[in-house]
mmCIF file of the N, C-alpha and C atoms, coordinates in Angstrom:
data_MODEL
# 
_entry.id   MODEL 
# 
loop_
_atom_site.group_PDB 
_atom_site.id 
_atom_site.type_symbol 
_atom_site.label_atom_id 
_atom_site.label_alt_id 
_atom_site.label_comp_id 
_atom_site.label_asym_id 
_atom_site.label_entity_id 
_atom_site.label_seq_id 
_atom_site.pdbx_PDB_ins_code 
_atom_site.Cartn_x 
_atom_site.Cartn_y 
_atom_site.Cartn_z 
_atom_site.occupancy 
_atom_site.B_iso_or_equiv 
_atom_site.pdbx_formal_charge 
_atom_site.auth_seq_id 
_atom_site.auth_comp_id 
_atom_site.auth_asym_id 
_atom_site.auth_atom_id 
_atom_site.pdbx_PDB_model_num 
ATOM 1   N N  . MET A 1 1  ? -96.630  188.333 125.141 1.00 0.00 ? 1  MET A N  1 
ATOM 2   C CA . MET A 1 1  ? -96.684  189.548 125.937 1.00 0.00 ? 1  MET A CA 1 
ATOM 3   C C  . MET A 1 1  ? -97.959  190.315 125.579 1.00 0.00 ? 1  MET A C  1 
ATOM 4   N N  . PRO A 1 2  ? -98.731  190.770 126.575 1.00 0.00 ? 2  PRO A N  1 
ATOM 5   C CA . PRO A 1 2  ? -99.990  191.472 126.274 1.00 0.00 ? 2  PRO A CA 1 
ATOM 6   C C  . PRO A 1 2  ? -99.742  192.860 125.703 1.00 0.00 ? 2  PRO A C  1 
ATOM 7   N N  . LYS A 1 3  ? -100.749 193.362 125.016 1.00 0.00 ? 3  LYS A N  1 
ATOM 8   C CA . LYS A 1 3  ? -100.663 194.711 124.458 1.00 0.00 ? 3  LYS A CA 1 
ATOM 9   C C  . LYS A 1 3  ? -100.683 195.736 125.585 1.00 0.00 ? 3  LYS A C  1 
ATOM 10  N N  . GLN A 1 4  ? -100.018 196.870 125.360 1.00 0.00 ? 4  GLN A N  1 
ATOM 11  C CA . GLN A 1 4  ? -100.047 197.941 126.340 1.00 0.00 ? 4  GLN A CA 1 
ATOM 12  C C  . GLN A 1 4  ? -101.272 198.800 126.109 1.00 0.00 ? 4  GLN A C  1 
ATOM 13  N N  . LYS A 1 5  ? -101.882 199.240 127.191 1.00 0.00 ? 5  LYS A N  1 
ATOM 14  C CA . LYS A 1 5  ? -103.068 200.086 127.082 1.00 0.00 ? 5  LYS A CA 1 
ATOM 15  C C  . LYS A 1 5  ? -102.700 201.542 127.332 1.00 0.00 ? 5  LYS A C  1 
ATOM 16  N N  . THR A 1 6  ? -103.328 202.428 126.580 1.00 0.00 ? 6  THR A N  1 
ATOM 17  C CA . THR A 1 6  ? -103.180 203.863 126.785 1.00 0.00 ? 6  THR A CA 1 
ATOM 18  C C  . THR A 1 6  ? -103.929 204.251 128.052 1.00 0.00 ? 6  THR A C  1 
ATOM 19  N N  . LYS A 1 7  ? -103.353 205.158 128.834 1.00 0.00 ? 7  LYS A N  1 
ATOM 20  C CA . LYS A 1 7  ? -104.050 205.670 130.017 1.00 0.00 ? 7  LYS A CA 1 
ATOM 21  C C  . LYS A 1 7  ? -105.280 206.448 129.553 1.00 0.00 ? 7  LYS A C  1 
ATOM 22  N N  . SER A 1 8  ? -106.446 206.106 130.068 1.00 0.00 ? 8  SER A N  1 
ATOM 23  C CA . SER A 1 8  ? -107.687 206.757 129.645 1.00 0.00 ? 8  SER A CA 1 
ATOM 24  C C  . SER A 1 8  ? -107.677 208.247 129.954 1.00 0.00 ? 8  SER A C  1 
ATOM 25  N N  . SER A 1 9  ? -107.087 208.616 131.098 1.00 0.00 ? 9  SER A N  1 
ATOM 26  C CA . SER A 1 9  ? -107.035 210.036 131.452 1.00 0.00 ? 9  SER A CA 1 
ATOM 27  C C  . SER A 1 9  ? -106.151 210.809 130.482 1.00 0.00 ? 9  SER A C  1 
ATOM 28  N N  . ALA A 1 10 ? -105.073 210.190 130.010 1.00 0.00 ? 10 ALA A N  1 
ATOM 29  C CA . ALA A 1 10 ? -104.144 210.880 129.111 1.00 0.00 ? 10 ALA A CA 1 
ATOM 30  C C  . ALA A 1 10 ? -104.763 211.086 127.732 1.00 0.00 ? 10 ALA A C  1 
ATOM 31  N N  . LYS A 1 11 ? -105.490 210.110 127.231 1.00 0.00 ? 11 LYS A N  1 
ATOM 32  C CA . LYS A 1 11 ? -106.053 210.279 125.889 1.00 0.00 ? 11 LYS A CA 1 
ATOM 33  C C  . LYS A 1 11 ? -107.157 211.324 125.869 1.00 0.00 ? 11 LYS A C  1 
ATOM 34  N N  . LYS A 1 12 ? -107.735 211.645 127.038 1.00 0.00 ? 12 LYS A N  1 
ATOM 35  C CA . LYS A 1 12 ? -108.736 212.707 127.113 1.00 0.00 ? 12 LYS A CA 1 
ATOM 36  C C  . LYS A 1 12 ? -108.086 214.088 127.249 1.00 0.00 ? 12 LYS A C  1 
ATOM 37  N N  . ARG A 1 13 ? -106.862 214.146 127.777 1.00 0.00 ? 13 ARG A N  1 
ATOM 38  C CA . ARG A 1 13 ? -106.229 215.420 128.096 1.00 0.00 ? 13 ARG A CA 1 
ATOM 39  C C  . ARG A 1 13 ? -105.275 215.946 127.039 1.00 0.00 ? 13 ARG A C  1 
ATOM 40  N N  . PHE A 1 14 ? -104.757 215.069 126.190 1.00 0.00 ? 14 PHE A N  1 
ATOM 41  C CA . PHE A 1 14 ? -103.743 215.479 125.226 1.00 0.00 ? 14 PHE A CA 1 
ATOM 42  C C  . PHE A 1 14 ? -104.224 215.250 123.807 1.00 0.00 ? 14 PHE A C  1 
ATOM 43  N N  . SER A 1 15 ? -103.733 216.088 122.890 1.00 0.00 ? 15 SER A N  1 
ATOM 44  C CA . SER A 1 15 ? -104.019 215.902 121.470 1.00 0.00 ? 15 SER A CA 1 
ATOM 45  C C  . SER A 1 15 ? -102.746 216.214 120.697 1.00 0.00 ? 15 SER A C  1 
ATOM 46  N N  . PHE A 1 16 ? -102.767 215.952 119.403 1.00 0.00 ? 16 PHE A N  1 
ATOM 47  C CA . PHE A 1 16 ? -101.572 216.082 118.590 1.00 0.00 ? 16 PHE A CA 1 
ATOM 48  C C  . PHE A 1 16 ? -101.715 217.171 117.544 1.00 0.00 ? 16 PHE A C  1 
ATOM 49  N N  . THR A 1 17 ? -100.594 217.774 117.186 1.00 0.00 ? 17 THR A N  1 
ATOM 50  C CA . THR A 1 17 ? -100.555 218.714 116.069 1.00 0.00 ? 17 THR A CA 1 
ATOM 51  C C  . THR A 1 17 ? -100.320 217.905 114.795 1.00 0.00 ? 17 THR A C  1 
ATOM 52  N N  . GLY A 1 18 ? -100.368 218.568 113.672 1.00 0.00 ? 18 GLY A N  1 
ATOM 53  C CA . GLY A 1 18 ? -100.125 217.892 112.409 1.00 0.00 ? 18 GLY A CA 1 
ATOM 54  C C  . GLY A 1 18 ? -98.717  217.363 112.279 1.00 0.00 ? 18 GLY A C  1 
ATOM 55  N N  . THR A 1 19 ? -97.762  218.006 112.960 1.00 0.00 ? 19 THR A N  1 
ATOM 56  C CA . THR A 1 19 ? -96.368  217.569 112.885 1.00 0.00 ? 19 THR A CA 1 
ATOM 57  C C  . THR A 1 19 ? -96.010  216.564 113.970 1.00 0.00 ? 19 THR A C  1 
ATOM 58  N N  . GLY A 1 20 ? -96.965  216.187 114.817 1.00 0.00 ? 20 GLY A N  1 
ATOM 59  C CA . GLY A 1 20 ? -96.725  215.160 115.824 1.00 0.00 ? 20 GLY A CA 1 
ATOM 60  C C  . GLY A 1 20 ? -96.386  215.662 117.212 1.00 0.00 ? 20 GLY A C  1 
ATOM 61  N N  . LYS A 1 21 ? -96.386  216.968 117.405 1.00 0.00 ? 21 LYS A N  1 
ATOM 62  C CA . LYS A 1 21 ? -96.160  217.493 118.750 1.00 0.00 ? 21 LYS A CA 1 
ATOM 63  C C  . LYS A 1 21 ? -97.414  217.264 119.589 1.00 0.00 ? 21 LYS A C  1 
ATOM 64  N N  . ILE A 1 22 ? -97.244  217.270 120.917 1.00 0.00 ? 22 ILE A N  1 
ATOM 65  C CA . ILE A 1 22 ? -98.364  216.988 121.814 1.00 0.00 ? 22 ILE A CA 1 
ATOM 66  C C  . ILE A 1 22 ? -98.847  218.290 122.436 1.00 0.00 ? 22 ILE A C  1 
ATOM 67  N N  . LYS A 1 23 ? -100.167 218.553 122.309 1.00 0.00 ? 23 LYS A N  1 
ATOM 68  C CA . LYS A 1 23 ? -100.774 219.759 122.861 1.00 0.00 ? 23 LYS A CA 1 
ATOM 69  C C  . LYS A 1 23 ? -101.436 219.434 124.195 1.00 0.00 ? 23 LYS A C  1 
ATOM 70  N N  . ARG A 1 24 ? -101.525 220.461 125.051 1.00 0.00 ? 24 ARG A N  1 
ATOM 71  C CA . ARG A 1 24 ? -102.188 220.308 126.344 1.00 0.00 ? 24 ARG A CA 1 
ATOM 72  C C  . ARG A 1 24 ? -102.958 221.574 126.648 1.00 0.00 ? 24 ARG A C  1 
ATOM 73  N N  . HIS A 1 25 ? -103.897 221.486 127.585 1.00 0.00 ? 25 HIS A N  1 
ATOM 74  C CA . HIS A 1 25 ? -104.627 222.650 128.054 1.00 0.00 ? 25 HIS A CA 1 
ATOM 75  C C  . HIS A 1 25 ? -103.901 223.242 129.251 1.00 0.00 ? 25 HIS A C  1 
ATOM 76  N N  . HIS A 1 26 ? -104.142 224.520 129.510 1.00 0.00 ? 26 HIS A N  1 
ATOM 77  C CA . HIS A 1 26 ? -103.581 225.171 130.688 1.00 0.00 ? 26 HIS A CA 1 
ATOM 78  C C  . HIS A 1 26 ? -104.375 224.774 131.927 1.00 0.00 ? 26 HIS A C  1 
ATOM 79  N N  . ALA A 1 27 ? -103.709 224.728 133.054 1.00 0.00 ? 27 ALA A N  1 
ATOM 80  C CA . ALA A 1 27 ? -104.357 224.457 134.335 1.00 0.00 ? 27 ALA A CA 1 
ATOM 81  C C  . ALA A 1 27 ? -104.908 225.758 134.922 1.00 0.00 ? 27 ALA A C  1 
ATOM 82  N N  . TYR A 1 28 ? -105.600 225.669 136.035 1.00 0.00 ? 28 TYR A N  1 
ATOM 83  C CA . TYR A 1 28 ? -106.115 226.808 136.812 1.00 0.00 ? 28 TYR A CA 1 
ATOM 84  C C  . TYR A 1 28 ? -107.218 227.588 136.091 1.00 0.00 ? 28 TYR A C  1 
ATOM 85  N N  . HIS A 1 29 ? -107.994 226.918 135.263 1.00 0.00 ? 29 HIS A N  1 
ATOM 86  C CA . HIS A 1 29 ? -109.077 227.631 134.570 1.00 0.00 ? 29 HIS A CA 1 
ATOM 87  C C  . HIS A 1 29 ? -110.438 226.996 134.829 1.00 0.00 ? 29 HIS A C  1 
ATOM 88  N N  . SER A 1 30 ? -110.541 226.214 135.904 1.00 0.00 ? 30 SER A N  1 
ATOM 89  C CA . SER A 1 30 ? -111.808 225.519 136.134 1.00 0.00 ? 30 SER A CA 1 
ATOM 90  C C  . SER A 1 30 ? -112.623 226.107 137.281 1.00 0.00 ? 30 SER A C  1 
ATOM 91  N N  . HIS A 1 31 ? -111.994 226.669 138.277 1.00 0.00 ? 31 HIS A N  1 
ATOM 92  C CA . HIS A 1 31 ? -112.752 227.247 139.392 1.00 0.00 ? 31 HIS A CA 1 
ATOM 93  C C  . HIS A 1 31 ? -111.921 228.317 140.077 1.00 0.00 ? 31 HIS A C  1 
ATOM 94  N N  . ILE A 1 32 ? -112.536 229.018 141.026 1.00 0.00 ? 32 ILE A N  1 
ATOM 95  C CA . ILE A 1 32 ? -111.939 230.175 141.716 1.00 0.00 ? 32 ILE A CA 1 
ATOM 96  C C  . ILE A 1 32 ? -111.474 231.197 140.678 1.00 0.00 ? 32 ILE A C  1 
ATOM 97  N N  . LEU A 1 33 ? -112.392 231.564 139.786 1.00 0.00 ? 33 LEU A N  1 
ATOM 98  C CA . LEU A 1 33 ? -112.048 232.484 138.712 1.00 0.00 ? 33 LEU A CA 1 
ATOM 99  C C  . LEU A 1 33 ? -112.287 233.943 139.094 1.00 0.00 ? 33 LEU A C  1 
ATOM 100 N N  . THR A 1 34 ? -112.945 234.192 140.221 1.00 0.00 ? 34 THR A N  1 
ATOM 101 C CA . THR A 1 34 ? -113.289 235.564 140.584 1.00 0.00 ? 34 THR A CA 1 
ATOM 102 C C  . THR A 1 34 ? -112.059 236.394 140.932 1.00 0.00 ? 34 THR A C  1 
ATOM 103 N N  . LYS A 1 35 ? -111.039 235.776 141.491 1.00 0.00 ? 35 LYS A N  1 
ATOM 104 C CA . LYS A 1 35 ? -109.853 236.536 141.876 1.00 0.00 ? 35 LYS A CA 1 
ATOM 105 C C  . LYS A 1 35 ? -108.826 236.643 140.759 1.00 0.00 ? 35 LYS A C  1 
ATOM 106 N N  . LYS A 1 36 ? -109.064 235.976 139.625 1.00 0.00 ? 36 LYS A N  1 
ATOM 107 C CA . LYS A 1 36 ? -108.143 236.059 138.500 1.00 0.00 ? 36 LYS A CA 1 
ATOM 108 C C  . LYS A 1 36 ? -108.563 237.185 137.567 1.00 0.00 ? 36 LYS A C  1 
ATOM 109 N N  . THR A 1 37 ? -107.588 237.838 136.977 1.00 0.00 ? 37 THR A N  1 
ATOM 110 C CA . THR A 1 37 ? -107.889 238.953 136.084 1.00 0.00 ? 37 THR A CA 1 
ATOM 111 C C  . THR A 1 37 ? -108.427 238.436 134.750 1.00 0.00 ? 37 THR A C  1 
ATOM 112 N N  . LYS A 1 38 ? -109.057 239.342 133.997 1.00 0.00 ? 38 LYS A N  1 
ATOM 113 C CA . LYS A 1 38 ? -109.573 238.970 132.680 1.00 0.00 ? 38 LYS A CA 1 
ATOM 114 C C  . LYS A 1 38 ? -108.449 238.481 131.770 1.00 0.00 ? 38 LYS A C  1 
ATOM 115 N N  . LYS A 1 39 ? -107.325 239.168 131.837 1.00 0.00 ? 39 LYS A N  1 
ATOM 116 C CA . LYS A 1 39 ? -106.185 238.799 131.000 1.00 0.00 ? 39 LYS A CA 1 
ATOM 117 C C  . LYS A 1 39 ? -105.678 237.404 131.346 1.00 0.00 ? 39 LYS A C  1 
ATOM 118 N N  . GLN A 1 40 ? -105.608 237.109 132.632 1.00 0.00 ? 40 GLN A N  1 
ATOM 119 C CA . GLN A 1 40 ? -105.121 235.803 133.074 1.00 0.00 ? 40 GLN A CA 1 
ATOM 120 C C  . GLN A 1 40 ? -106.063 234.694 132.600 1.00 0.00 ? 40 GLN A C  1 
ATOM 121 N N  . LYS A 1 41 ? -107.382 234.910 132.765 1.00 0.00 ? 41 LYS A N  1 
ATOM 122 C CA . LYS A 1 41 ? -108.360 233.905 132.334 1.00 0.00 ? 41 LYS A CA 1 
ATOM 123 C C  . LYS A 1 41 ? -108.337 233.726 130.822 1.00 0.00 ? 41 LYS A C  1 
ATOM 124 N N  . ARG A 1 42 ? -108.198 234.819 130.101 1.00 0.00 ? 42 ARG A N  1 
ATOM 125 C CA . ARG A 1 42 ? -108.163 234.760 128.636 1.00 0.00 ? 42 ARG A CA 1 
ATOM 126 C C  . ARG A 1 42 ? -106.947 233.964 128.153 1.00 0.00 ? 42 ARG A C  1 
ATOM 127 N N  . ASN A 1 43 ? -105.812 234.155 128.794 1.00 0.00 ? 43 ASN A N  1 
ATOM 128 C CA . ASN A 1 43 ? -104.606 233.453 128.380 1.00 0.00 ? 43 ASN A CA 1 
ATOM 129 C C  . ASN A 1 43 ? -104.620 231.979 128.758 1.00 0.00 ? 43 ASN A C  1 
ATOM 130 N N  . LEU A 1 44 ? -105.429 231.607 129.741 1.00 0.00 ? 44 LEU A N  1 
ATOM 131 C CA . LEU A 1 44 ? -105.520 230.196 130.131 1.00 0.00 ? 44 LEU A CA 1 
ATOM 132 C C  . LEU A 1 44 ? -106.404 229.386 129.188 1.00 0.00 ? 44 LEU A C  1 
ATOM 133 N N  . VAL A 1 45 ? -107.166 230.056 128.334 1.00 0.00 ? 45 VAL A N  1 
ATOM 134 C CA . VAL A 1 45 ? -108.073 229.358 127.421 1.00 0.00 ? 45 VAL A CA 1 
ATOM 135 C C  . VAL A 1 45 ? -107.295 228.609 126.340 1.00 0.00 ? 45 VAL A C  1 
ATOM 136 N N  . HIS A 1 46 ? -106.186 229.186 125.892 1.00 0.00 ? 46 HIS A N  1 
ATOM 137 C CA . HIS A 1 46 ? -105.466 228.643 124.746 1.00 0.00 ? 46 HIS A CA 1 
ATOM 138 C C  . HIS A 1 46 ? -104.704 227.373 125.105 1.00 0.00 ? 46 HIS A C  1 
ATOM 139 N N  . GLN A 1 47 ? -104.433 226.566 124.084 1.00 0.00 ? 47 GLN A N  1 
ATOM 140 C CA . GLN A 1 47 ? -103.632 225.367 124.283 1.00 0.00 ? 47 GLN A CA 1 
ATOM 141 C C  . GLN A 1 47 ? -102.160 225.698 124.090 1.00 0.00 ? 47 GLN A C  1 
ATOM 142 N N  . THR A 1 48 ? -101.301 224.834 124.610 1.00 0.00 ? 48 THR A N  1 
ATOM 143 C CA . THR A 1 48 ? -99.862  225.002 124.465 1.00 0.00 ? 48 THR A CA 1 
ATOM 144 C C  . THR A 1 48 ? -99.233  223.630 124.275 1.00 0.00 ? 48 THR A C  1 
ATOM 145 N N  . MET A 1 49 ? -97.946  223.609 124.004 1.00 0.00 ? 49 MET A N  1 
ATOM 146 C CA . MET A 1 49 ? -97.241  222.346 123.798 1.00 0.00 ? 49 MET A CA 1 
ATOM 147 C C  . MET A 1 49 ? -96.756  221.789 125.139 1.00 0.00 ? 49 MET A C  1 
ATOM 148 N N  . VAL A 1 50 ? -96.626  220.482 125.197 1.00 0.00 ? 50 VAL A N  1 
ATOM 149 C CA . VAL A 1 50 ? -96.079  219.826 126.375 1.00 0.00 ? 50 VAL A CA 1 
ATOM 150 C C  . VAL A 1 50 ? -94.593  220.153 126.445 1.00 0.00 ? 50 VAL A C  1 
ATOM 151 N N  . ASP A 1 51 ? -94.115  220.501 127.632 1.00 0.00 ? 51 ASP A N  1 
ATOM 152 C CA . ASP A 1 51 ? -92.724  220.865 127.823 1.00 0.00 ? 51 ASP A CA 1 
ATOM 153 C C  . ASP A 1 51 ? -91.822  219.646 127.638 1.00 0.00 ? 51 ASP A C  1 
ATOM 154 N N  . GLY A 1 52 ? -90.599  219.898 127.232 1.00 0.00 ? 52 GLY A N  1 
ATOM 155 C CA . GLY A 1 52 ? -89.657  218.814 126.986 1.00 0.00 ? 52 GLY A CA 1 
ATOM 156 C C  . GLY A 1 52 ? -89.369  217.958 128.201 1.00 0.00 ? 52 GLY A C  1 
ATOM 157 N N  . SER A 1 53 ? -89.398  218.556 129.395 1.00 0.00 ? 53 SER A N  1 
ATOM 158 C CA . SER A 1 53 ? -89.115  217.797 130.611 1.00 0.00 ? 53 SER A CA 1 
ATOM 159 C C  . SER A 1 53 ? -90.222  216.805 130.943 1.00 0.00 ? 53 SER A C  1 
ATOM 160 N N  . ASN A 1 54 ? -91.437  217.040 130.441 1.00 0.00 ? 54 ASN A N  1 
ATOM 161 C CA . ASN A 1 54 ? -92.561  216.136 130.700 1.00 0.00 ? 54 ASN A CA 1 
ATOM 162 C C  . ASN A 1 54 ? -92.888  215.249 129.508 1.00 0.00 ? 54 ASN A C  1 
ATOM 163 N N  . LEU A 1 55 ? -92.202  215.441 128.410 1.00 0.00 ? 55 LEU A N  1 
ATOM 164 C CA . LEU A 1 55 ? -92.563  214.762 127.171 1.00 0.00 ? 55 LEU A CA 1 
ATOM 165 C C  . LEU A 1 55 ? -92.457  213.246 127.271 1.00 0.00 ? 55 LEU A C  1 
ATOM 166 N N  . LYS A 1 56 ? -91.404  212.731 127.903 1.00 0.00 ? 56 LYS A N  1 
ATOM 167 C CA . LYS A 1 56 ? -91.234  211.285 128.016 1.00 0.00 ? 56 LYS A CA 1 
ATOM 168 C C  . LYS A 1 56 ? -92.366  210.657 128.824 1.00 0.00 ? 56 LYS A C  1 
ATOM 169 N N  . ALA A 1 57 ? -92.763  211.299 129.917 1.00 0.00 ? 57 ALA A N  1 
ATOM 170 C CA . ALA A 1 57 ? -93.837  210.763 130.760 1.00 0.00 ? 57 ALA A CA 1 
ATOM 171 C C  . ALA A 1 57 ? -95.161  210.753 130.012 1.00 0.00 ? 57 ALA A C  1 
ATOM 172 N N  . VAL A 1 58 ? -95.438  211.818 129.260 1.00 0.00 ? 58 VAL A N  1 
ATOM 173 C CA . VAL A 1 58 ? -96.692  211.893 128.508 1.00 0.00 ? 58 VAL A CA 1 
ATOM 174 C C  . VAL A 1 58 ? -96.700  210.857 127.391 1.00 0.00 ? 58 VAL A C  1 
ATOM 175 N N  . ARG A 1 59 ? -95.568  210.696 126.704 1.00 0.00 ? 59 ARG A N  1 
ATOM 176 C CA . ARG A 1 59 ? -95.488  209.701 125.636 1.00 0.00 ? 59 ARG A CA 1 
ATOM 177 C C  . ARG A 1 59 ? -95.668  208.289 126.186 1.00 0.00 ? 59 ARG A C  1 
ATOM 178 N N  . ASP A 1 60 ? -95.160  208.026 127.377 1.00 0.00 ? 60 ASP A N  1 
ATOM 179 C CA . ASP A 1 60 ? -95.352  206.715 128.000 1.00 0.00 ? 60 ASP A CA 1 
ATOM 180 C C  . ASP A 1 60 ? -96.819  206.480 128.352 1.00 0.00 ? 60 ASP A C  1 
ATOM 181 N N  . MET A 1 61 ? -97.514  207.524 128.822 1.00 0.00 ? 61 MET A N  1 
ATOM 182 C CA . MET A 1 61 ? -98.926  207.370 129.144 1.00 0.00 ? 61 MET A CA 1 
ATOM 183 C C  . MET A 1 61 ? -99.761  207.105 127.899 1.00 0.00 ? 61 MET A C  1 
ATOM 184 N N  . LEU A 1 62 ? -99.329  207.674 126.756 1.00 0.00 ? 62 LEU A N  1 
ATOM 185 C CA . LEU A 1 62 ? -100.054 207.496 125.504 1.00 0.00 ? 62 LEU A CA 1 
ATOM 186 C C  . LEU A 1 62 ? -99.554  206.288 124.719 1.00 0.00 ? 62 LEU A C  1 
ATOM 187 N N  . CYS A 1 63 ? -98.601  205.542 125.284 1.00 0.00 ? 63 CYS A N  1 
ATOM 188 C CA . CYS A 1 63 ? -98.012  204.353 124.663 1.00 0.00 ? 63 CYS A CA 1 
ATOM 189 C C  . CYS A 1 63 ? -97.419  204.667 123.296 1.00 0.00 ? 63 CYS A C  1 
ATOM 190 N N  . LEU A 1 64 ? -96.666  205.761 123.215 1.00 0.00 ? 64 LEU A N  1 
ATOM 191 C CA . LEU A 1 64 ? -95.968  206.136 121.981 1.00 0.00 ? 64 LEU A CA 1 
ATOM 192 C C  . LEU A 1 64 ? -94.493  205.810 122.138 1.00 0.00 ? 64 LEU A C  1 
ATOM 193 N N  . ARG A 1 65 ? -93.914  205.234 121.173 1.00 0.00 ? 65 ARG A N  1 
ATOM 194 C CA . ARG A 1 65 ? -92.488  204.898 121.244 1.00 0.00 ? 65 ARG A CA 1 
ATOM 195 C C  . ARG A 1 65 ? -91.714  205.714 120.250 1.00 0.00 ? 65 ARG A C  1 
# 
């Protein structure tokens, strides 16, 4: 059976914490920033954890068992 490959897009978008949780960036911070408030843009800069409902899909893309 061949080895499974990690999705290239996923390995660029996700990173791990020291305890093994998966971090992600916020969406909506790349364009059309003029209509967003300073507070909204500032809060989109930070990273957050992947939600539990998406965790299985992200782990499958990263080939984690």
